[in-house]
All heavy atoms as TSV, in Angstrom:
chain	resi	resn	atom	element	x	y	z
A	1	MET	N	N	-9.668	-12.441	-31.334
A	1	MET	CA	C	-10.055	-11.204	-30.702
A	1	MET	C	C	-9.851	-11.355	-29.183
A	1	MET	O	O	-10.205	-12.372	-28.605
A	1	MET	CB	C	-11.513	-10.892	-31.021
A	1	MET	CG	C	-11.996	-9.620	-30.380
A	1	MET	SD	S	-13.754	-9.355	-30.656
A	1	MET	CE	C	-13.685	-8.254	-32.035
A	2	ALA	N	N	-9.314	-10.335	-28.574
A	2	ALA	CA	C	-9.074	-10.342	-27.133
A	2	ALA	C	C	-10.399	-10.207	-26.385
A	2	ALA	O	O	-11.308	-9.517	-26.841
A	2	ALA	CB	C	-8.145	-9.203	-26.746
A	3	PRO	N	N	-10.503	-10.876	-25.241
A	3	PRO	CA	C	-11.746	-10.746	-24.469
A	3	PRO	C	C	-11.896	-9.347	-23.891
A	3	PRO	O	O	-10.915	-8.663	-23.614
A	3	PRO	CB	C	-11.577	-11.777	-23.357
A	3	PRO	CG	C	-10.113	-11.988	-23.236
A	3	PRO	CD	C	-9.532	-11.738	-24.603
A	4	ILE	N	N	-13.124	-8.941	-23.730
A	4	ILE	CA	C	-13.413	-7.646	-23.122
A	4	ILE	C	C	-13.258	-7.798	-21.611
A	4	ILE	O	O	-13.862	-8.695	-21.013
A	4	ILE	CB	C	-14.837	-7.178	-23.472
A	4	ILE	CG1	C	-14.954	-6.978	-24.977
A	4	ILE	CG2	C	-15.187	-5.897	-22.713
A	4	ILE	CD1	C	-16.359	-6.683	-25.458
A	5	PRO	N	N	-12.431	-6.961	-20.994
A	5	PRO	CA	C	-12.228	-7.105	-19.549
A	5	PRO	C	C	-13.499	-6.785	-18.769
A	5	PRO	O	O	-14.293	-5.935	-19.153
A	5	PRO	CB	C	-11.126	-6.087	-19.223
A	5	PRO	CG	C	-11.119	-5.137	-20.362
A	5	PRO	CD	C	-11.680	-5.854	-21.557
A	6	THR	N	N	-13.684	-7.508	-17.682
A	6	THR	CA	C	-14.826	-7.264	-16.806
A	6	THR	C	C	-14.501	-6.079	-15.914
A	6	THR	O	O	-13.469	-6.075	-15.241
A	6	THR	CB	C	-15.105	-8.497	-15.926
A	6	THR	OG1	O	-15.304	-9.623	-16.780
A	6	THR	CG2	C	-16.319	-8.283	-15.045
A	7	PRO	N	N	-15.350	-5.050	-15.920
A	7	PRO	CA	C	-15.074	-3.895	-15.056
A	7	PRO	C	C	-15.111	-4.289	-13.584
A	7	PRO	O	O	-15.874	-5.167	-13.193
A	7	PRO	CB	C	-16.183	-2.894	-15.375
A	7	PRO	CG	C	-17.110	-3.568	-16.311
A	7	PRO	CD	C	-16.584	-4.914	-16.654
A	8	SER	N	N	-14.285	-3.643	-12.801
A	8	SER	CA	C	-14.309	-3.902	-11.367
A	8	SER	C	C	-15.622	-3.393	-10.789
A	8	SER	O	O	-16.280	-2.540	-11.364
A	8	SER	CB	C	-13.120	-3.237	-10.680
A	8	SER	OG	O	-13.145	-1.850	-10.931
A	9	THR	N	N	-15.985	-3.930	-9.653
A	9	THR	CA	C	-17.243	-3.517	-9.042
A	9	THR	C	C	-17.029	-2.278	-8.181
A	9	THR	O	O	-15.930	-2.007	-7.716
A	9	THR	CB	C	-17.818	-4.646	-8.166
A	9	THR	OG1	O	-16.870	-4.971	-7.167
A	9	THR	CG2	C	-18.132	-5.875	-8.990
A	10	GLU	N	N	-18.096	-1.555	-7.998
A	10	GLU	CA	C	-18.072	-0.375	-7.124
A	10	GLU	C	C	-18.630	-0.770	-5.765
A	10	GLU	O	O	-19.417	-1.705	-5.668
A	10	GLU	CB	C	-18.937	0.737	-7.712
A	10	GLU	CG	C	-18.392	1.312	-8.973
A	10	GLU	CD	C	-19.259	2.421	-9.527
A	10	GLU	OE1	O	-20.483	2.407	-9.326
A	10	GLU	OE2	O	-18.698	3.296	-10.176
A	11	PRO	N	N	-18.250	-0.044	-4.737
A	11	PRO	CA	C	-18.825	-0.305	-3.420
A	11	PRO	C	C	-20.346	-0.107	-3.457
A	11	PRO	O	O	-20.851	0.720	-4.199
A	11	PRO	CB	C	-18.177	0.756	-2.531
A	11	PRO	CG	C	-16.944	1.161	-3.241
A	11	PRO	CD	C	-17.240	1.019	-4.698
A	12	HIS	N	N	-21.050	-0.891	-2.665
A	12	HIS	CA	C	-22.498	-0.717	-2.526
A	12	HIS	C	C	-22.706	0.377	-1.496
A	12	HIS	O	O	-22.888	0.120	-0.316
A	12	HIS	CB	C	-23.165	-2.028	-2.100
A	12	HIS	CG	C	-23.036	-3.097	-3.120
A	12	HIS	ND1	N	-23.731	-3.070	-4.309
A	12	HIS	CD2	C	-22.265	-4.206	-3.168
A	12	HIS	CE1	C	-23.402	-4.123	-5.033
A	12	HIS	NE2	N	-22.514	-4.825	-4.368
A	13	ASP	N	N	-22.632	1.589	-1.983
A	13	ASP	CA	C	-22.587	2.757	-1.117
A	13	ASP	C	C	-23.308	3.899	-1.831
A	13	ASP	O	O	-23.110	4.103	-3.022
A	13	ASP	CB	C	-21.115	3.108	-0.888
A	13	ASP	CG	C	-20.876	4.139	0.171
A	13	ASP	OD1	O	-21.722	4.305	1.053
A	13	ASP	OD2	O	-19.813	4.780	0.126
A	14	SER	N	N	-24.117	4.644	-1.136
A	14	SER	CA	C	-24.838	5.753	-1.740
A	14	SER	C	C	-24.025	7.039	-1.630
A	14	SER	O	O	-23.635	7.431	-0.521
A	14	SER	CB	C	-26.180	5.952	-1.044
A	14	SER	OG	O	-26.789	7.141	-1.504
A	15	PRO	N	N	-23.784	7.724	-2.736
A	15	PRO	CA	C	-23.078	9.003	-2.671
A	15	PRO	C	C	-23.781	10.012	-1.767
A	15	PRO	O	O	-23.135	10.849	-1.146
A	15	PRO	CB	C	-23.063	9.481	-4.121
A	15	PRO	CG	C	-23.143	8.223	-4.928
A	15	PRO	CD	C	-24.033	7.316	-4.126
A	16	ASP	N	N	-25.093	9.922	-1.660
A	16	ASP	CA	C	-25.843	10.858	-0.816
A	16	ASP	C	C	-25.426	10.782	0.650
A	16	ASP	O	O	-25.619	11.744	1.396
A	16	ASP	CB	C	-27.343	10.604	-0.935
A	16	ASP	CG	C	-27.882	10.941	-2.316
A	16	ASP	OD1	O	-27.252	11.756	-3.025
A	16	ASP	OD2	O	-28.925	10.381	-2.693
A	17	ALA	N	N	-24.857	9.660	1.063
A	17	ALA	CA	C	-24.441	9.492	2.458
A	17	ALA	C	C	-23.301	10.434	2.853
A	17	ALA	O	O	-23.066	10.656	4.035
A	17	ALA	CB	C	-24.020	8.045	2.700
A	18	TYR	N	N	-22.616	11.009	1.859
A	18	TYR	CA	C	-21.463	11.866	2.136
A	18	TYR	C	C	-21.822	13.354	2.213
A	18	TYR	O	O	-21.034	14.155	2.701
A	18	TYR	CB	C	-20.382	11.648	1.068
A	18	TYR	CG	C	-19.872	10.237	1.067
A	18	TYR	CD1	C	-20.427	9.271	0.235
A	18	TYR	CD2	C	-18.849	9.844	1.917
A	18	TYR	CE1	C	-19.971	7.965	0.243
A	18	TYR	CE2	C	-18.390	8.536	1.936
A	18	TYR	CZ	C	-18.961	7.608	1.096
A	18	TYR	OH	O	-18.498	6.311	1.120
A	19	VAL	N	N	-22.986	13.700	1.701
A	19	VAL	CA	C	-23.402	15.103	1.676
A	19	VAL	C	C	-23.543	15.618	3.111
A	19	VAL	O	O	-24.165	14.978	3.958
A	19	VAL	CB	C	-24.716	15.288	0.897
A	19	VAL	CG1	C	-25.207	16.722	0.971
A	19	VAL	CG2	C	-24.524	14.863	-0.562
A	20	GLY	N	N	-22.918	16.759	3.367
A	20	GLY	CA	C	-22.968	17.380	4.686
A	20	GLY	C	C	-21.770	17.052	5.569
A	20	GLY	O	O	-21.556	17.697	6.589
A	21	LEU	N	N	-20.961	16.067	5.168
A	21	LEU	CA	C	-19.772	15.711	5.951
A	21	LEU	C	C	-18.619	16.653	5.620
A	21	LEU	O	O	-18.559	17.218	4.523
A	21	LEU	CB	C	-19.330	14.280	5.639
A	21	LEU	CG	C	-20.295	13.147	5.978
A	21	LEU	CD1	C	-19.697	11.816	5.540
A	21	LEU	CD2	C	-20.615	13.136	7.457
A	22	ALA	N	N	-17.689	16.783	6.555
A	22	ALA	CA	C	-16.453	17.521	6.275
A	22	ALA	C	C	-15.713	16.776	5.166
A	22	ALA	O	O	-15.714	15.535	5.129
A	22	ALA	CB	C	-15.592	17.598	7.524
A	23	ALA	N	N	-15.116	17.505	4.236
A	23	ALA	CA	C	-14.490	16.907	3.061
A	23	ALA	C	C	-13.435	15.866	3.427
A	23	ALA	O	O	-13.397	14.786	2.829
A	23	ALA	CB	C	-13.886	17.989	2.182
A	24	ASP	N	N	-12.573	16.162	4.402
A	24	ASP	CA	C	-11.518	15.201	4.758
A	24	ASP	C	C	-12.104	13.933	5.369
A	24	ASP	O	O	-11.665	12.823	5.081
A	24	ASP	CB	C	-10.469	15.837	5.664
A	24	ASP	CG	C	-11.030	16.409	6.957
A	24	ASP	OD1	O	-12.252	16.635	7.054
A	24	ASP	OD2	O	-10.230	16.640	7.886
A	25	ARG	N	N	-13.134	14.080	6.187
A	25	ARG	CA	C	-13.798	12.904	6.779
A	25	ARG	C	C	-14.493	12.080	5.704
A	25	ARG	O	O	-14.426	10.845	5.697
A	25	ARG	CB	C	-14.807	13.346	7.834
A	25	ARG	CG	C	-15.518	12.174	8.466
A	25	ARG	CD	C	-16.339	12.591	9.679
A	25	ARG	NE	N	-17.023	11.436	10.208
A	25	ARG	CZ	C	-18.340	11.335	10.335
A	25	ARG	NH1	N	-19.106	12.351	10.012
A	25	ARG	NH2	N	-18.893	10.247	10.811
A	26	ALA	N	N	-15.153	12.746	4.763
A	26	ALA	CA	C	-15.853	12.055	3.685
A	26	ALA	C	C	-14.873	11.271	2.820
A	26	ALA	O	O	-15.140	10.126	2.455
A	26	ALA	CB	C	-16.625	13.059	2.831
A	27	GLU	N	N	-13.728	11.877	2.516
A	27	GLU	CA	C	-12.732	11.179	1.699
A	27	GLU	C	C	-12.198	9.952	2.421
A	27	GLU	O	O	-12.068	8.876	1.834
A	27	GLU	CB	C	-11.576	12.112	1.341
A	27	GLU	CG	C	-10.554	11.454	0.454
A	27	GLU	CD	C	-9.472	12.388	-0.029
A	27	GLU	OE1	O	-9.614	13.610	0.128
A	27	GLU	OE2	O	-8.481	11.876	-0.563
A	28	ARG	N	N	-11.888	10.085	3.690
A	28	ARG	CA	C	-11.382	8.960	4.478
A	28	ARG	C	C	-12.419	7.829	4.515
A	28	ARG	O	O	-12.088	6.658	4.301
A	28	ARG	CB	C	-11.063	9.451	5.891
A	28	ARG	CG	C	-9.993	8.718	6.606
A	28	ARG	CD	C	-9.514	9.360	7.912
A	28	ARG	NE	N	-10.504	10.117	8.673
A	28	ARG	CZ	C	-10.556	11.435	8.763
A	28	ARG	NH1	N	-9.680	12.184	8.121
A	28	ARG	NH2	N	-11.478	12.035	9.490
A	29	LEU	N	N	-13.667	8.181	4.764
A	29	LEU	CA	C	-14.746	7.200	4.825
A	29	LEU	C	C	-14.949	6.502	3.481
A	29	LEU	O	O	-15.119	5.277	3.415
A	29	LEU	CB	C	-16.031	7.896	5.270
A	29	LEU	CG	C	-17.253	7.023	5.532
A	29	LEU	CD1	C	-16.965	5.995	6.617
A	29	LEU	CD2	C	-18.432	7.901	5.932
A	30	ALA	N	N	-14.905	7.258	2.402
A	30	ALA	CA	C	-15.077	6.682	1.065
A	30	ALA	C	C	-13.979	5.672	0.758
A	30	ALA	O	O	-14.247	4.590	0.225
A	30	ALA	CB	C	-15.096	7.788	0.018
A	31	ARG	N	N	-12.750	5.986	1.107
A	31	ARG	CA	C	-11.642	5.046	0.871
A	31	ARG	C	C	-11.801	3.794	1.742
A	31	ARG	O	O	-11.544	2.677	1.279
A	31	ARG	CB	C	-10.306	5.723	1.110
A	31	ARG	CG	C	-10.025	6.782	0.057
A	31	ARG	CD	C	-8.614	7.335	0.161
A	31	ARG	NE	N	-8.439	8.468	-0.713
A	31	ARG	CZ	C	-8.291	8.413	-2.030
A	31	ARG	NH1	N	-8.307	7.254	-2.635
A	31	ARG	NH2	N	-8.129	9.512	-2.740
A	32	GLU	N	N	-12.250	3.961	2.970
A	32	GLU	CA	C	-12.488	2.806	3.846
A	32	GLU	C	C	-13.578	1.908	3.280
A	32	GLU	O	O	-13.539	0.698	3.463
A	32	GLU	CB	C	-12.898	3.269	5.249
A	32	GLU	CG	C	-11.784	3.877	6.049
A	32	GLU	CD	C	-12.259	4.493	7.361
A	32	GLU	OE1	O	-13.470	4.367	7.706
A	32	GLU	OE2	O	-11.422	5.124	8.036
A	33	ARG	N	N	-14.537	2.500	2.604
A	33	ARG	CA	C	-15.651	1.732	2.032
A	33	ARG	C	C	-15.327	1.138	0.674
A	33	ARG	O	O	-16.177	0.484	0.071
A	33	ARG	CB	C	-16.890	2.618	1.938
A	33	ARG	CG	C	-17.442	2.959	3.303
A	33	ARG	CD	C	-18.671	3.812	3.213
A	33	ARG	NE	N	-19.248	4.061	4.518
A	33	ARG	CZ	C	-20.253	4.888	4.737
A	33	ARG	NH1	N	-20.803	5.544	3.725
A	33	ARG	NH2	N	-20.707	5.065	5.950
A	34	GLY	N	N	-14.121	1.390	0.167
A	34	GLY	CA	C	-13.688	0.711	-1.048
A	34	GLY	C	C	-13.623	1.518	-2.323
A	34	GLY	O	O	-13.348	0.971	-3.389
A	35	TRP	N	N	-13.855	2.826	-2.266
A	35	TRP	CA	C	-13.720	3.641	-3.478
A	35	TRP	C	C	-12.244	3.763	-3.808
A	35	TRP	O	O	-11.434	4.142	-2.964
A	35	TRP	CB	C	-14.345	5.022	-3.276
A	35	TRP	CG	C	-15.828	4.950	-3.138
A	35	TRP	CD1	C	-16.538	4.959	-1.977
A	35	TRP	CD2	C	-16.778	4.815	-4.190
A	35	TRP	NE1	N	-17.880	4.839	-2.239
A	35	TRP	CE2	C	-18.054	4.746	-3.596
A	35	TRP	CE3	C	-16.681	4.743	-5.570
A	35	TRP	CZ2	C	-19.221	4.609	-4.341
A	35	TRP	CZ3	C	-17.843	4.613	-6.314
A	35	TRP	CH2	C	-19.089	4.553	-5.706
A	36	SER	N	N	-11.865	3.425	-5.037
A	36	SER	CA	C	-10.450	3.450	-5.416
A	36	SER	C	C	-9.950	4.861	-5.695
A	36	SER	O	O	-8.776	5.156	-5.485
A	36	SER	CB	C	-10.205	2.565	-6.636
A	36	SER	OG	O	-11.010	2.974	-7.725
A	37	THR	N	N	-10.827	5.735	-6.157
A	37	THR	CA	C	-10.457	7.116	-6.430
A	37	THR	C	C	-11.510	8.029	-5.826
A	37	THR	O	O	-12.708	7.807	-6.010
A	37	THR	CB	C	-10.385	7.384	-7.956
A	37	THR	OG1	O	-9.482	6.462	-8.549
A	37	THR	CG2	C	-9.924	8.796	-8.246
A	38	VAL	N	N	-11.053	9.024	-5.100
A	38	VAL	CA	C	-11.957	10.020	-4.508
A	38	VAL	C	C	-11.400	11.376	-4.876
A	38	VAL	O	O	-10.212	11.638	-4.675
A	38	VAL	CB	C	-12.021	9.872	-2.965
A	38	VAL	CG1	C	-12.957	10.912	-2.380
A	38	VAL	CG2	C	-12.455	8.466	-2.574
A	39	ARG	N	N	-12.234	12.229	-5.451
A	39	ARG	CA	C	-11.733	13.571	-5.767
A	39	ARG	C	C	-12.703	14.629	-5.274
A	39	ARG	O	O	-13.915	14.500	-5.400
A	39	ARG	CB	C	-11.412	13.732	-7.247
A	39	ARG	CG	C	-12.562	13.709	-8.185
A	39	ARG	CD	C	-12.094	13.922	-9.619
A	39	ARG	NE	N	-13.231	13.805	-10.509
A	39	ARG	CZ	C	-13.182	13.991	-11.793
A	39	ARG	NH1	N	-12.041	14.301	-12.377
A	39	ARG	NH2	N	-14.251	13.879	-12.532
A	40	ALA	N	N	-12.123	15.654	-4.684
A	40	ALA	CA	C	-12.883	16.791	-4.167
A	40	ALA	C	C	-12.705	17.947	-5.139
A	40	ALA	O	O	-11.583	18.284	-5.519
A	40	ALA	CB	C	-12.371	17.167	-2.784
A	41	LEU	N	N	-13.824	18.538	-5.526
A	41	LEU	CA	C	-13.810	19.607	-6.528
A	41	LEU	C	C	-14.510	20.844	-5.982
A	41	LEU	O	O	-15.564	20.733	-5.356
A	41	LEU	CB	C	-14.552	19.136	-7.785
A	41	LEU	CG	C	-14.061	17.830	-8.393
A	41	LEU	CD1	C	-15.103	17.251	-9.322
A	41	LEU	CD2	C	-12.750	18.067	-9.117
A	42	PRO	N	N	-13.960	22.029	-6.252
A	42	PRO	CA	C	-14.678	23.239	-5.866
A	42	PRO	C	C	-15.892	23.433	-6.784
A	42	PRO	O	O	-15.923	22.906	-7.897
A	42	PRO	CB	C	-13.652	24.356	-6.061
A	42	PRO	CG	C	-12.511	23.781	-6.806
A	42	PRO	CD	C	-12.640	22.298	-6.790
A	43	PRO	N	N	-16.893	24.173	-6.329
A	43	PRO	CA	C	-18.080	24.410	-7.159
A	43	PRO	C	C	-17.701	25.029	-8.504
A	43	PRO	O	O	-16.814	25.870	-8.586
A	43	PRO	CB	C	-18.899	25.409	-6.332
A	43	PRO	CG	C	-18.430	25.232	-4.934
A	43	PRO	CD	C	-16.980	24.843	-5.037
A	44	GLY	N	N	-18.366	24.552	-9.547
A	44	GLY	CA	C	-18.152	25.111	-10.872
A	44	GLY	C	C	-16.940	24.596	-11.616
A	44	GLY	O	O	-16.646	25.057	-12.718
A	45	THR	N	N	-16.218	23.631	-11.055
A	45	THR	CA	C	-15.053	23.076	-11.730
A	45	THR	C	C	-15.474	22.405	-13.027
A	45	THR	O	O	-16.454	21.657	-13.062
A	45	THR	CB	C	-14.342	22.046	-10.830
A	45	THR	OG1	O	-13.919	22.687	-9.642
A	45	THR	CG2	C	-13.147	21.432	-11.530
A	46	ILE	N	N	-14.744	22.654	-14.083
A	46	ILE	CA	C	-15.022	22.021	-15.366
A	46	ILE	C	C	-14.319	20.668	-15.374
A	46	ILE	O	O	-13.109	20.580	-15.152
A	46	ILE	CB	C	-14.525	22.894	-16.528
A	46	ILE	CG1	C	-15.288	24.216	-16.532
A	46	ILE	CG2	C	-14.682	22.157	-17.855
A	46	ILE	CD1	C	-14.768	25.234	-17.515
A	47	ILE	N	N	-15.103	19.614	-15.606
A	47	ILE	CA	C	-14.557	18.258	-15.635
A	47	ILE	C	C	-15.062	17.551	-16.881
A	47	ILE	O	O	-16.073	17.944	-17.470
A	47	ILE	CB	C	-14.947	17.459	-14.374
A	47	ILE	CG1	C	-16.459	17.390	-14.215
A	47	ILE	CG2	C	-14.304	18.055	-13.129
A	47	ILE	CD1	C	-16.933	16.477	-13.093
A	48	SER	N	N	-14.370	16.486	-17.270
A	48	SER	CA	C	-14.814	15.700	-18.419
A	48	SER	C	C	-16.000	14.831	-17.996
A	48	SER	O	O	-16.240	14.617	-16.813
A	48	SER	CB	C	-13.669	14.825	-18.946
A	48	SER	OG	O	-13.323	13.870	-17.970
A	49	MET	N	N	-16.718	14.324	-18.955
A	49	MET	CA	C	-17.907	13.522	-18.671
A	49	MET	C	C	-17.620	12.023	-18.695
A	49	MET	O	O	-18.539	11.219	-18.665
A	49	MET	CB	C	-19.002	13.856	-19.688
A	49	MET	CG	C	-19.511	15.286	-19.586
A	49	MET	SD	S	-20.145	15.708	-17.951
A	49	MET	CE	C	-21.578	14.665	-17.891
A	50	GLU	N	N	-16.352	11.631	-18.748
A	50	GLU	CA	C	-16.037	10.206	-18.765
A	50	GLU	C	C	-16.421	9.568	-17.433
A	50	GLU	O	O	-16.326	10.186	-16.381
A	50	GLU	CB	C	-14.553	9.996	-19.027
A	50	GLU	CG	C	-13.680	10.475	-17.873
A	50	GLU	CD	C	-12.230	10.641	-18.254
A	50	GLU	OE1	O	-11.698	9.807	-18.977
A	50	GLU	OE2	O	-11.648	11.627	-17.801
A	51	TYR	N	N	-16.881	8.334	-17.514
A	51	TYR	CA	C	-17.280	7.605	-16.307
A	51	TYR	C	C	-16.146	6.671	-15.934
A	51	TYR	O	O	-15.691	5.887	-16.756
A	51	TYR	CB	C	-18.550	6.801	-16.570
A	51	TYR	CG	C	-19.094	6.165	-15.314
A	51	TYR	CD1	C	-19.991	6.844	-14.514
A	51	TYR	CD2	C	-18.683	4.894	-14.924
A	51	TYR	CE1	C	-20.490	6.283	-13.351
A	51	TYR	CE2	C	-19.173	4.326	-13.764
A	51	TYR	CZ	C	-20.069	5.020	-12.991
A	51	TYR	OH	O	-20.552	4.458	-11.830
A	52	ARG	N	N	-15.686	6.756	-14.701
A	52	ARG	CA	C	-14.640	5.878	-14.196
A	52	ARG	C	C	-15.215	5.017	-13.084
A	52	ARG	O	O	-15.656	5.538	-12.055
A	52	ARG	CB	C	-13.471	6.689	-13.635
A	52	ARG	CG	C	-12.799	7.575	-14.630
A	52	ARG	CD	C	-11.605	6.867	-15.206
A	52	ARG	NE	N	-10.988	7.696	-16.218
A	52	ARG	CZ	C	-9.701	7.867	-16.320
A	52	ARG	NH1	N	-8.881	7.313	-15.463
A	52	ARG	NH2	N	-9.215	8.586	-17.304
A	53	VAL	N	N	-15.213	3.715	-13.287
A	53	VAL	CA	C	-15.693	2.790	-12.271
A	53	VAL	C	C	-14.813	2.936	-11.029
A	53	VAL	O	O	-13.590	3.005	-11.129
A	53	VAL	CB	C	-15.648	1.338	-12.791
A	53	VAL	CG1	C	-16.005	0.351	-11.694
A	53	VAL	CG2	C	-16.584	1.183	-13.985
A	54	GLY	N	N	-15.433	3.024	-9.880
A	54	GLY	CA	C	-14.686	3.110	-8.631
A	54	GLY	C	C	-14.299	4.507	-8.209
A	54	GLY	O	O	-13.615	4.675	-7.203
A	55	ARG	N	N	-14.741	5.519	-8.962
A	55	ARG	CA	C	-14.414	6.901	-8.599
A	55	ARG	C	C	-15.630	7.573	-7.974
A	55	ARG	O	O	-16.742	7.470	-8.463
A	55	ARG	CB	C	-13.971	7.699	-9.822
A	55	ARG	CG	C	-13.639	9.160	-9.475
A	55	ARG	CD	C	-12.934	9.878	-10.583
A	55	ARG	NE	N	-13.780	10.048	-11.757
A	55	ARG	CZ	C	-13.326	10.491	-12.926
A	55	ARG	NH1	N	-12.049	10.801	-13.070
A	55	ARG	NH2	N	-14.145	10.612	-13.948
A	56	LEU	N	N	-15.379	8.296	-6.883
A	56	LEU	CA	C	-16.412	9.068	-6.212
A	56	LEU	C	C	-15.989	10.526	-6.230
A	56	LEU	O	O	-14.854	10.855	-5.890
A	56	LEU	CB	C	-16.595	8.580	-4.772
A	56	LEU	CG	C	-17.776	9.142	-4.003
A	56	LEU	CD1	C	-19.101	8.779	-4.678
A	56	LEU	CD2	C	-17.766	8.626	-2.570
A	57	ASN	N	N	-16.888	11.391	-6.667
A	57	ASN	CA	C	-16.613	12.821	-6.781
A	57	ASN	C	C	-17.370	13.587	-5.711
A	57	ASN	O	O	-18.536	13.273	-5.434
A	57	ASN	CB	C	-17.084	13.337	-8.153
A	57	ASN	CG	C	-16.408	12.624	-9.283
A	57	ASN	OD1	O	-15.230	12.787	-9.520
A	57	ASN	ND2	N	-17.168	11.790	-9.990
A	58	PHE	N	N	-16.722	14.575	-5.149
A	58	PHE	CA	C	-17.358	15.456	-4.170
A	58	PHE	C	C	-17.263	16.892	-4.659
A	58	PHE	O	O	-16.195	17.326	-5.091
A	58	PHE	CB	C	-16.644	15.417	-2.815
A	58	PHE	CG	C	-16.664	14.102	-2.117
A	58	PHE	CD1	C	-15.553	13.637	-1.446
A	58	PHE	CD2	C	-17.809	13.316	-2.089
A	58	PHE	CE1	C	-15.565	12.440	-0.768
A	58	PHE	CE2	C	-17.831	12.108	-1.416
A	58	PHE	CZ	C	-16.705	11.666	-0.748
A	59	GLU	N	N	-18.358	17.623	-4.582
A	59	GLU	CA	C	-18.311	19.076	-4.752
A	59	GLU	C	C	-18.240	19.638	-3.339
A	59	GLU	O	O	-19.113	19.358	-2.513
A	59	GLU	CB	C	-19.557	19.586	-5.466
A	59	GLU	CG	C	-19.532	21.093	-5.658
A	59	GLU	CD	C	-20.761	21.579	-6.395
A	59	GLU	OE1	O	-20.918	21.215	-7.576
A	59	GLU	OE2	O	-21.552	22.322	-5.779
A	60	VAL	N	N	-17.181	20.389	-3.067
A	60	VAL	CA	C	-16.924	20.869	-1.710
A	60	VAL	C	C	-17.114	22.376	-1.629
A	60	VAL	O	O	-16.516	23.127	-2.404
A	60	VAL	CB	C	-15.491	20.490	-1.271
A	60	VAL	CG1	C	-15.205	21.011	0.120
A	60	VAL	CG2	C	-15.300	18.979	-1.335
A	61	ARG	N	N	-17.968	22.794	-0.699
A	61	ARG	CA	C	-18.203	24.221	-0.430
A	61	ARG	C	C	-17.929	24.479	1.044
A	61	ARG	O	O	-18.501	23.795	1.901
A	61	ARG	CB	C	-19.644	24.609	-0.724
A	61	ARG	CG	C	-19.988	24.631	-2.172
A	61	ARG	CD	C	-21.392	25.175	-2.392
A	61	ARG	NE	N	-21.795	24.841	-3.735
A	61	ARG	CZ	C	-23.017	24.515	-4.090
A	61	ARG	NH1	N	-23.974	24.473	-3.198
A	61	ARG	NH2	N	-23.293	24.224	-5.326
A	62	ASN	N	N	-17.077	25.421	1.308
A	62	ASN	CA	C	-16.758	25.795	2.696
A	62	ASN	C	C	-16.348	24.598	3.538
A	62	ASN	O	O	-16.714	24.482	4.701
A	62	ASN	CB	C	-17.931	26.523	3.347
A	62	ASN	CG	C	-18.314	27.772	2.605
A	62	ASN	OD1	O	-17.454	28.513	2.139
A	62	ASN	ND2	N	-19.599	28.013	2.464
A	63	GLY	N	N	-15.615	23.673	2.928
A	63	GLY	CA	C	-15.091	22.512	3.651
A	63	GLY	C	C	-16.057	21.372	3.829
A	63	GLY	O	O	-15.700	20.339	4.392
A	64	LEU	N	N	-17.293	21.509	3.332
A	64	LEU	CA	C	-18.296	20.458	3.465
A	64	LEU	C	C	-18.693	19.917	2.096
A	64	LEU	O	O	-18.721	20.649	1.105
A	64	LEU	CB	C	-19.550	20.978	4.162
A	64	LEU	CG	C	-19.378	21.528	5.570
A	64	LEU	CD1	C	-20.698	22.094	6.075
A	64	LEU	CD2	C	-18.856	20.463	6.507
A	65	VAL	N	N	-19.023	18.632	2.046
A	65	VAL	CA	C	-19.488	18.015	0.798
A	65	VAL	C	C	-20.907	18.517	0.536
A	65	VAL	O	O	-21.821	18.281	1.319
A	65	VAL	CB	C	-19.460	16.479	0.895
A	65	VAL	CG1	C	-20.035	15.867	-0.383
A	65	VAL	CG2	C	-18.037	15.988	1.150
A	66	ALA	N	N	-21.072	19.227	-0.580
A	66	ALA	CA	C	-22.381	19.758	-0.966
A	66	ALA	C	C	-23.102	18.827	-1.925
A	66	ALA	O	O	-24.328	18.830	-2.008
A	66	ALA	CB	C	-22.212	21.137	-1.607
A	67	ARG	N	N	-22.315	18.021	-2.652
A	67	ARG	CA	C	-22.868	17.111	-3.655
A	67	ARG	C	C	-21.886	15.981	-3.861
A	67	ARG	O	O	-20.669	16.200	-3.769
A	67	ARG	CB	C	-23.075	17.882	-4.954
A	67	ARG	CG	C	-23.618	17.082	-6.089
A	67	ARG	CD	C	-23.876	17.989	-7.306
A	67	ARG	NE	N	-23.976	17.169	-8.484
A	67	ARG	CZ	C	-23.239	17.289	-9.575
A	67	ARG	NH1	N	-22.324	18.228	-9.655
A	67	ARG	NH2	N	-23.399	16.495	-10.597
A	68	ALA	N	N	-22.379	14.780	-4.100
A	68	ALA	CA	C	-21.497	13.630	-4.361
A	68	ALA	C	C	-22.106	12.789	-5.473
A	68	ALA	O	O	-23.316	12.640	-5.544
A	68	ALA	CB	C	-21.325	12.804	-3.090
A	69	TRP	N	N	-21.239	12.234	-6.340
A	69	TRP	CA	C	-21.710	11.405	-7.432
A	69	TRP	C	C	-20.627	10.432	-7.859
A	69	TRP	O	O	-19.448	10.655	-7.659
A	69	TRP	CB	C	-22.208	12.243	-8.607
A	69	TRP	CG	C	-21.159	13.011	-9.361
A	69	TRP	CD1	C	-20.561	12.650	-10.536
A	69	TRP	CD2	C	-20.579	14.265	-9.007
A	69	TRP	NE1	N	-19.652	13.595	-10.933
A	69	TRP	CE2	C	-19.650	14.606	-10.001
A	69	TRP	CE3	C	-20.760	15.143	-7.941
A	69	TRP	CZ2	C	-18.892	15.767	-9.959
A	69	TRP	CZ3	C	-20.002	16.298	-7.898
A	69	TRP	CH2	C	-19.089	16.607	-8.903
A	70	LYS	N	N	-21.065	9.329	-8.460
A	70	LYS	CA	C	-20.153	8.288	-8.945
A	70	LYS	C	C	-19.572	8.690	-10.280
A	70	LYS	O	O	-20.171	9.423	-11.038
A	70	LYS	CB	C	-20.898	6.974	-9.121
A	70	LYS	CG	C	-21.457	6.400	-7.859
A	70	LYS	CD	C	-22.212	5.115	-8.184
A	70	LYS	CE	C	-22.834	4.515	-6.942
A	70	LYS	NZ	N	-23.495	3.237	-7.251
A	71	GLY	N	N	-18.413	8.127	-10.567
A	71	GLY	CA	C	-17.828	8.257	-11.890
A	71	GLY	C	C	-16.764	9.229	-12.004
A	71	GLY	O	O	-16.152	9.527	-12.936
């Protein structure tokens, strides 16, 4: 049987730190802090519930991050 791969680690970073920032600044900062994937979503976007290690999601309203979460 093949070994189960060890998931990569996520940055020790709180998603709440991005709330209120301009979306482009938040994305740049998240990548600098080690997030491998950053996606900005408009409010109400339908997304799957799969969890991706290293992904940070932003809900963007009027150019500002209104909500941020891992996965």
